[in-house]
N, C-alpha and C positions, 0 to 999 in steps of 0.2 A: 112736502116742504121740509127744508133743512134748518133746524134751529141753530142759532149762533151761540147761544149759551149751552154749556155742557163740557164734557171731558174730551180732550183730543183723542181722535181715533188713529191718526197717523203717528208713526214713530219718528224720532230724530233721524235714525238711519234712513228711513224712507224719504224724508224730506231732503236730506243731504244727497242721496242717490239721485233723486229727481232733478235737483238743481245742477248737479254735475253733468247729468245727461243732457239737459236743455242748454247749459252754458258751460262748456268745458273750461273756459278761461275765467270762471267765477272767482272773485277775490277770496283769499283764505279767511279774511275777516268776516265774510258772509257765512262761511262754513262754521266758524267758531261761535257766531252769535245765534244760530238756529235753536239751541236749547232755550234761549230766552223766550221764544214764542210759547214754549210749553210752560215754563215757570211763571211767566207773567200772565198768561191765560188762566192757569190754575188759580192764581191769586184772586182774580176777579170773576171766575166762573165762566170765562169765554173760551171757546175752542181755539187753541193756539194753532192748530193745523189749518183752520179756516183763515186765520189772520196771515199765516205764511202764504197760503195760496193767493190771497188778495195781494200781498206784497209782490209775488211773482207776476201777477197781472199788471200791477201799477208800474213796475220797474222793467218790464220786458225780461223777466227772469234774471233780474239783477245785472242786465247789460246796460240799463239806463238809456238805451237807444230810443229816441223819440219821447223820452220821459220828461216830465216838467221838473223833476228833482234829480239830484246827483248823489252818489254814494257818500260823499263827505258831509252832506247835510243830515245824515242819519234819519231821514224822513223816507220811509219805505212804503208809504201808502198814499202819497200825494196829498197829505193833510194840509189844508189851507190853500190848495190850488183851486181857484174858482174859474180860471179860464185858460185856454191853451197858451203855453209859453210863459205862464206866470209861475215864478218860483217863490214859495212862501216859507212856511215854517221850517226851522232847522232846530236840531237838538244836540246837546253837548256830547252824548254818547249813544252808541247803538241801543243800549238798555233803555235809555230814556225815550228814544224814538219809538221802540217797540212798545214800551208801556203806554205811550200816548195813543198809539194805534189801537191797542187792546181796550183802553179806556173809552176811545171813541166808538168802537164797536159795542162796548157795554152800554153806552148812552143810547144807541139806536135799539138795542135788543132788550133792555131791562129797565125797570123802575127802581132797582136797588141802589143803595149808596155804594160808593167806591170803598174798597178795602185799603188801598194805598193812597198816598197823597196825590192829588190830581196834577198831572203834568201836561194834560191835553189842553192847549190854549183855546180850542173851539168846543170844549165839552158842553158849555152852557148854551151853545147855539142850537143844539140838537133838540128836537121835540121828542122827549124821552119815551122809549118804548114803541116808536112808530115803525120799526122794522125788526121784529123778532126773528125773521127768517132771512136766510142768505138771499133768496130770490127777491126779496123786497128791498134790498140795498140799492137796486136800480130804480131810479125815480119813475121811469116809464111803467114799471111793473108793480109799483107800490100802490095799493088802493087809496092811500091818502095823498098820493103824488108827492111823496117825500122820500128822501133816501140819500145815499152817499154820493152817487154819481148819475149823470144824466144819460150816459150812453145806453143804447138798447141792449137788453139782456146782460147787464153788468153782473148781476148775481149769478146767472147761469154760467157765465164764463169762469167765475171763481170756483163754482162747483165742478166744472169740467177739469180744471187744474187739480182740484182736490181729489177727484176720482183717479186721475193719472198718478198722483202720489200714492194713493191707497192701493193701486194695482201692483206696486213694486213689492216684491217679496223680500222680507227682512229675515235674516237668520235668527233662530231661537236664542243662540248664544249672545248675539248682539242685543236683542231685545231684553234679555235677562240682565246684561251688563248695564244697559241704558236705564232700566228701571231702578237698579240698585244705586247707580251713580248720580242720577239727576235729582231724585226727590227722596226725602226721608219721611217716615211716618210721624207727623207732628200732631200732638193732641192740643187742641185750642181751648184755653180757659182764659178768655180775654177780660181784662180788668180796665176800668176807666178811673180808678182811684190812685191818688198820689202819682200823678203824671201830668205832662204838658200836652193836653189833648189838641191834636191837629197842628202842633208846632214843631214837629221833627222833620228835618230835611237830611236824611241819612247820607253820610259821607265816609263813615268808618264802622268797622265791626270790632267791638271791644270785648275782650275775654276777662272774666272774673272767676273767683272761687267763693263759695258761700261762707267758708270758715265756720260752718255750723256742724260740729261733730256729734250732735245729739243723735240717739238712735231714732230712726224713722224720719230723719230730716232729708227726705229725698225730693225729687223734682215735683212730684204730685203735692207733697206737703207744703213746699214753698209756694207753688202755684195757688193752692187753696188759700193759704194765709194771705197771699197778695190779693186774691180775688175778694177776700173779705175785708181788705183794707187794714190788715194787721201788721204790715211791713212798712217801715219808714223809707227804706230803700227799695226801689223797684227796677225790674229789667224786662227785656222782651222775651227771653227764653231761659228755662231751667233745664239742665241736662243731668241725668244720672246714667247708670250702666244699663238701664232697662227702657228708659223712655225719654222723650223730649216734649216739653210743654211750652207752648207759646202763650205769653201772658199780656202782651201789649201789641196793638197794631203798630206797624212800622211808622205810621204817620204821627204817632204819639211819642213825645219825649219821655224817657225814663228818669227816675231820680237815682242816678247811678254813678256819675262821674263829676258831680257838682263840686266835689272837694278840690278839684283842680282849678275851678273858677275861670276856665278857658285859657289859662296861661300857656298851655301847650297845644292849643288849637282844637282839642277834642272836648265837646260839650255834651250836655244832656239833650240838646236840640239838634245835634248832627251825628248821632251815633245809634247803632243797634247793639244792644248789650246782651251777652250770653253768660249765665252763671253755671259753673260746674259744681255739682254737689260733692261733698266730702264725708258724708255720714258713714258710719262703720259698715253698714250693709251694702253700700255701693262699691262695686269693683272700680276703683279710682281710675286705673289706666284705660279701662273700657269706656268709662264716662268721658275721659279726655279725648279718646278716639271719636266718640259720637260728636263731641264739640267740634272736632276738626272737620268732620263730614258736614255738620250744619254750617260751619263757617264757610266751607267750600261752596255749598249750595247757595248761600246768601251772596257771596262774592260773584259767583257766576250770574245770579239773578240780576245783579246791578251792573254787570259788565266791568267789574273792578279786578285789579290784581292784588297780590298779598301785601303790597305796600299800604293798603287800606286796613290791614289786619293789625290790631293793636291790643296791648294789655291795659288794664286799669292803671298800672304803673306809668304808662306812657301819657296818660291823661292828667295824673296828679302826683306821681311819684310815690303813691301808696304801695306798700309791699303786697301786691295782688296782681295775678293769681299766685298766692303764697307758695303752694307746694310746687307748682310748675317752675317757679323761679328758684326755689331752694334746691331742686333736683337738676337745675340747668336744662330744662326741657323746652324752653321757648323756641330756640332755633329749629328743633325737631317738629314742634307744633306747626310752625310756618311751612316747613318743608313738606310735611304730610298733607297739610291743607292744599298746597299747590298740586300734589299728586292726585288728590281726590278731585280737584278742579279739572284735571286732564282726563278723568274718566276711570281712574283706578277704583276697584271695588274693595280691596283690602291693602293696607300699607303697614308693614311691620315696623315696630319701634326699633330705633337704632341706638338710643341712649341706654346705657346699661343700668338696669334696676339694681338698687342696693338691697340684695337679699340677705336676710339674717336668720340664723337658726337660734331660737330662743332656748335659754338654759332652763334647768330646773328652778324651782322657786328659791329665791334668795332673800333672806331677811336683811333689810337695809334701812337706815334712817337718813332722811334728808333734812337739812336745816330749813327753818322758816325764812323765806326771803321776800323782799318787797322792793319798792323804788329806793334806790340808793345802795342796795346790796351789791357786792362785787365778789367775783371768784368762780370756782369751778361749778358750783351748783347752779349759778346764774347761767353759765354757758350751756349746761345740760338742759335747763328749762328752755333757753332760746332755741337750741337745736330742735327740741321737741315741738316748739311752737312754729318753727319755720321762719324765725326772724334772724337778723344779723347776729352772728355769734361773736361777741366781744367781751363777755364776762362782766358787763356793766349794765345793771338793771335801770334803764332809762325810760324815756317816754314811749318808744316803740314796743318795748317789752311789756310795759305797764298796760298800754292800750290793747295789745294782743292777748295778754293774760285775762283782762277783764272781759274781752269778747268771748274767750274760751269759757270762762266761768259762767257767763250768762247763757251760753249755748248748752252747757251741761247741767243747767239748773242749780248752780251754786251762787252764793252771794258774790256779786261782782265787785270785790273790794281791792283787788290788785295784790292781795297777799297770798303767796303760795305756801300753804300749810299742808297738814296731813290729807284733808279731803281733796284739795286741789291736785297734790302730787299723785294721789290714787287715780283720779280721773285722767290726768295727763298720761300716766303709764298705761292705763286701759286703752286710751286712744292710740298710743304708739303700738301696742300689741295688735289692735284691730286693724291697723293700717300697714302692718309689716307684711310684705309679700315675699 
């Protein structure tokens, strides 16, 4: 008996090769959406290759000849079709349609709760856990006389297609590329604190930076603090140069972009938020690269383009992600994300890094400055903090300085004196590449 729950055994290359063989005129949109079976299946613990084989059966290998559904419906499994010739459920995107199919299979095969927001309109109609095996998806073969379809040997037909897919030899190079480009190693440390549980309907991926320059303030440290309820602001992922931590389920809204109050269309209840760590031990540019790969994976998972990739700035006009903006790296971030979405395994930076050779120790005195101060010293501080450099110590500079002081364990009074200048310069030295 073949279990529906588990890890996919077929590769994307094998599935693509199979459908091209069976349907030489298959739509390019079908080829592009195949990775979604793997990512959506992995999210719920369902074998994505089984779901794909089922889709091949239900759609006549995506010819839709004699099928009760059409390609434009994004319903690739006959979901909601209860009699011949009846066309029922439609979905906005291929990603949503595949997610609904995966969730419907999960309903038959498992008693566990869904990880993502439910988009399957018939999820609650299923007698949960009544068909843990593919063979039992056919009502006639199910010992409880329940299942997905009434046709004889329905489950065995899916298995026959799956076996044909698995029989296709995939090159080792393609499998290595696929493994690297489709999924990242994400460590889960899920919190249910300081968030909108079950209220998120993702429509955007939003990029932030932590602005926490303290030593040890890496992805794990932030994830742990969030798990313990010690952070007022929350996000779905923290990324540094060594690891990626997921801290919220996608179905839960973060406390991340509420400062925009929805004025620009991006809210806490329609976004997935990624924080890039900037602590001294983190290789900043490598962390940014990981964030680009993660963004690409999420965009592919939802079937979106890079038009759904946003900055915190786009949601509220806050200067965030601060360093990406200060170095003019956002266009490159979007470009590299798009390249990763197309299957690239490594993408080189094209924006020139500002490399600096440090001098020998220089004795120098800086003036004490605060809100209302003007001049060159203010401009130097603004450049070091990554805010707009205008030589005028205003609200943005005051807010950024207080945040910096808090992160480096100084009194957050907004006054840049000896101790603050020392910490600012240490930060500059630690982050100069």
